[in-house]
Each structure stands twice: as structure tokens, then as C-alpha cells.
N, C-alpha and C positions, 0 to 999 in steps of 0.2 A: 107700378108695381115701385114703391120705395125699397131704400135700403136703407140702413139703423149704423151709426159704428157707435163702439162704446170705446175711448181713449182713458188711456190715466185712473183707473179704481183705481184708487188709493184710499187707505185705514192708517191710520196714527200708530204705529208703533204702541201707542198708551193704552192703547183702544182694540185693538184685536184680542179676539179671540172672545169678543158681548156678543156675535151675528149681527154685528156692522155691518156690511158688508152680502150676506147673505138677506141680511133686511135692503138695502139699497137694489142690489141687483133684481131679488123680487118685485120693490116699488118700476125698474125700469122695465123691467120685461114685461108687466101688463099695467100700466100704464095706460091709459083709454089713449092718447092722442097716438101713440105707437101700435093700435086694434089694425090700421092697412098696411104693417110694414110687412114685406115677403122675410125679406131677410134681413138681423139683426145680427152684425156682426162686431168685433174684438181682436183690442192688438191687446195680448196679453204676453210677460216671461213664461217660459217653457214650463217653470216649478211651481206656474198658478195652471195651468189646466185640468188637475184631479178637481180642482176649486169649480171653475165654470163648467165644466162634465157634468154637474150633479145638476148644472141649470139645463141644462141637454145643446150645450155647445157641446160644436170639432170641433178637430184639428182636420178633416177630412172634406176638400173643399174644390176636390176636384184635382183638374191642373189647373186653376188659378194659382199666379208666383206676386209676390208681395214684388217690387222694383223701386228702387230707390233714384235719386238722383241728389247730391250734394251738391249744393249754392254758392258756399261762403267756404 
């Protein structure tokens, strides 16, 4: 079983509202090489949760908690 992560999905402000984010997410979710991935996870800002919810993502991940250690 595999997990895949999506980091830093960004659309240039000049090109927002043209459906590019939807197209990019659709391509990523339906990519042939990701068919065996059990979980597709992403990091996003809270204001983007509704956008990603339209693609089936949820912030309900059970008891998993993100932890971070600053090294510099």
C-alpha cells in the first residue's frame, strides 16, 4: 500500500479563476501511475479546504497529527 502527497499547488494570481486548479487536481487524482495508491494526501491552507473537498479530500483523518521539528 502506498501513500502519495501533494505539496504546494499554486496557480499564478493572473491565471486564477480559469479552471486550472481543477484541471491540475483532476489530472493528479486520475493519473495512471497513482492507481495503486491507497491514500492521496495534501497540505493546504485552511481557506482552501472547501476547494479540495470538491475532489473528495477531508480534514477528518482520525487521530493522525502533523508534527514538525525546526532544524535551522
